[in-house]
C-alpha positions as a printed Julia matrix, in Angstrom:
197×3 Matrix{Float64}:
 117.43  -48.74  65.1
 114.79  -46.59  63.45
 115.49  -48.33  60.13
 114.93  -51.73  61.73
 111.66  -50.6   63.42
 110.42  -49.04  60.19
 111.41  -52.19  58.31
 109.55  -54.35  60.88
 106.43  -52.21  60.55
 106.52  -52.52  56.77
 107.06  -56.28  57.05
 104.21  -56.62  59.6
 101.92  -54.54  57.4
 102.75  -56.64  54.31
 102.16  -59.85  56.28
  98.8   -58.56  57.61
  97.67  -57.58  54.09
  98.77  -61.05  52.84
  96.8   -62.79  55.62
  93.67  -60.75  54.83
  94.01  -61.54  51.11
  94.46  -65.26  51.88
  91.45  -65.38  54.23
  89.35  -63.34  51.74
  90.34  -65.67  48.91
  89.48  -68.74  51.0
  86.08  -67.23  51.88
  85.42  -66.35  48.24
  86.3   -69.9   47.11
  83.91  -71.32  49.76
  81.07  -69.0   48.63
  81.59  -69.94  44.98
  81.74  -73.68  45.81
  78.56  -73.48  47.91
  76.74  -71.6   45.15
  77.82  -74.25  42.67
  76.62  -77.06  44.94
  73.28  -75.28  45.51
  72.85  -74.8   41.75
  73.62  -78.48  41.17
  71.12  -79.5   43.85
  68.46  -77.1   42.44
  68.88  -78.71  39.02
  67.45  -81.95  40.43
  64.85  -80.47  42.85
  62.03  -80.82  40.33
  63.0   -84.4   39.52
  60.62  -87.1   40.86
  61.85  -88.94  43.91
  59.7   -91.98  43.17
  57.46  -93.42  40.45
  54.93  -96.21  41.05
  53.27  -98.2   38.24
  49.78  -99.67  38.65
  49.21  -98.48  42.2
  46.28  -98.32  44.62
  46.09  -96.49  47.94
  43.4   -96.35  50.62
  42.82  -93.16  52.58
  41.35  -93.61  56.07
  38.96  -91.21  57.8
  39.32  -89.91  61.37
  37.48  -92.97  62.72
  40.03  -95.29  61.12
  37.62  -96.52  58.43
  38.41  -96.51  54.67
  37.2   -93.2   53.19
  38.27  -93.57  49.54
  40.57  -95.45  47.22
  42.78  -93.75  44.61
  44.35  -95.9   41.95
  46.0   -95.37  38.57
  48.36  -96.6   35.89
  51.28  -94.5   37.16
  52.02  -92.15  40.05
  54.92  -89.66  39.86
  55.82  -87.82  43.09
  57.77  -84.54  43.14
  59.42  -83.68  46.5
  59.9   -79.98  45.66
  56.21  -79.26  46.42
  55.09  -82.69  47.68
  52.73  -83.1   44.73
  51.88  -86.14  42.61
  50.77  -86.64  39.01
  48.62  -89.7   38.25
  48.06  -91.21  34.81
  44.57  -92.75  34.27
  43.35  -92.03  37.82
  40.33  -93.64  39.42
  38.81  -92.34  42.66
  36.31  -94.53  44.52
  34.67  -93.0   47.6
  33.62  -95.27  50.44
  31.61  -92.81  52.51
  29.77  -94.8   55.16
  26.09  -93.79  54.86
  26.38  -91.97  51.51
  26.28  -93.65  48.09
  29.76  -94.51  46.8
  31.08  -92.41  43.93
  33.44  -93.43  41.13
  35.53  -90.89  39.2
  37.75  -91.58  36.17
  39.96  -89.21  34.09
  43.07  -89.08  31.91
  45.3   -87.34  34.46
  45.21  -86.08  38.02
  47.33  -83.62  39.98
  47.31  -84.19  43.75
  48.49  -81.42  46.08
  47.81  -79.56  49.33
  48.72  -82.51  51.54
  46.68  -84.96  49.42
  43.44  -83.04  50.16
  42.9   -81.7   46.6
  42.8   -83.69  43.37
  42.68  -81.81  40.04
  41.36  -84.16  37.34
  41.56  -83.42  33.64
  40.71  -85.11  30.36
  37.37  -86.9   29.87
  36.35  -86.69  33.52
  33.5   -89.14  34.22
  31.73  -89.2   37.58
  29.25  -91.96  38.47
  27.16  -92.27  41.61
  25.17  -95.52  41.29
  21.45  -95.65  42.08
  20.38  -96.55  45.59
  17.01  -97.02  47.28
  17.05  -93.32  48.21
  18.46  -91.79  45.01
  18.69  -92.26  41.27
  21.9   -92.87  39.37
  23.86  -89.63  38.8
  26.46  -89.21  36.05
  28.55  -86.11  35.31
  30.92  -85.54  32.39
  33.33  -82.62  32.04
  36.86  -81.77  30.9
  38.29  -80.71  34.3
  37.19  -81.28  37.86
  38.66  -80.39  41.28
  37.81  -82.93  43.97
  38.19  -82.49  47.73
  37.89  -86.12  48.83
  38.01  -85.49  52.57
  35.13  -83.02  52.25
  33.17  -85.13  49.73
  32.79  -82.19  47.39
  33.84  -81.26  43.86
  33.72  -78.26  41.54
  34.58  -77.09  38.04
  34.32  -73.98  35.87
  34.18  -76.05  32.68
  31.06  -77.1   30.74
  29.25  -80.03  32.37
  26.78  -82.66  31.17
  24.71  -84.22  33.91
  22.22  -87.09  33.93
  20.16  -87.94  37.02
  17.81  -90.83  36.39
  15.98  -89.85  33.18
  16.57  -86.1   33.66
  19.47  -84.44  31.85
  21.1   -81.06  32.26
  23.99  -78.99  30.97
  25.74  -75.94  32.32
  29.02  -74.1   32.57
  30.48  -74.62  36.03
  29.28  -76.97  38.72
  29.5   -77.51  42.49
  28.52  -80.85  44.01
  28.47  -82.22  47.54
  28.14  -85.97  47.94
  27.48  -85.69  51.7
  24.4   -83.49  51.18
  23.59  -84.94  47.7
  23.35  -81.44  46.24
  24.46  -80.51  42.72
  24.49  -76.91  41.5
  25.02  -76.17  37.8
  26.25  -72.7   36.87
  26.0   -70.43  33.87
  23.49  -70.78  31.06
  22.4   -74.3   30.46
  19.53  -76.6   29.7
  17.46  -79.01  31.76
  15.35  -81.8   30.27
  12.94  -83.59  32.6
  11.05  -86.76  31.7
   7.25  -86.46  31.38
   5.29  -87.07  34.58
   3.7   -90.44  34.91
  -0.07  -90.45  34.37
  -2.12  -90.73  37.59
C-alpha cells in the first residue's frame, strides 16, 4: 500500500512539473510571438500613411472664416508623430483686417497639431503694400511660422526690405497682427534720404 501511495505521489509530482513546464513554454512562446509582432509593427511606424501630390488646404479661424491657405507640390504625413513634410510649400495668410502675407520655401515641416510650420531653403516672405503700410519682404534660410498666432521667428541671418529701406540681421521676430518686426544680432539698416520740404 505504501509503495502504491509513494508511486502515486511521484506520478502526481511528475505530472504537476510537466503541466508547469507546458504552461511556461506556452507563455514563453506567446511572449516571443508578441515581441516579434511588435517589432514588425515598429518597423513600419515611421512609414508615411498617406502622400498627396499638388495639394492645397484651407485652415479656418474660430469664427469659421478662412485664416490661411497652405499648398505645395507634395505632402507626406507620418502617423508616428502626426507630422507632415511639404515639398515646395506656399503659405498665404488671409487675416481679415491685416495685410495678407505670402511665404515660399523649398521644404516645410508641420507639427504640434498643425500649429507650427518650420520652413527651410530659400525662405521668401512677402507682405504686399497697402494704403496703411509699405511692401515688406524678408529673405532667410530657415523660418518658424505660427500661422494661428500670425507670428514668425528665426535665428538665421535675415535680409529685410520695407519700402525703400533695407536691413540685415541675425535672428528675427515678426508679428503680422501688430505689424512689428524685430531684427536681432549685429546688422545694418539703410534708410532712403528724406524728401526735401
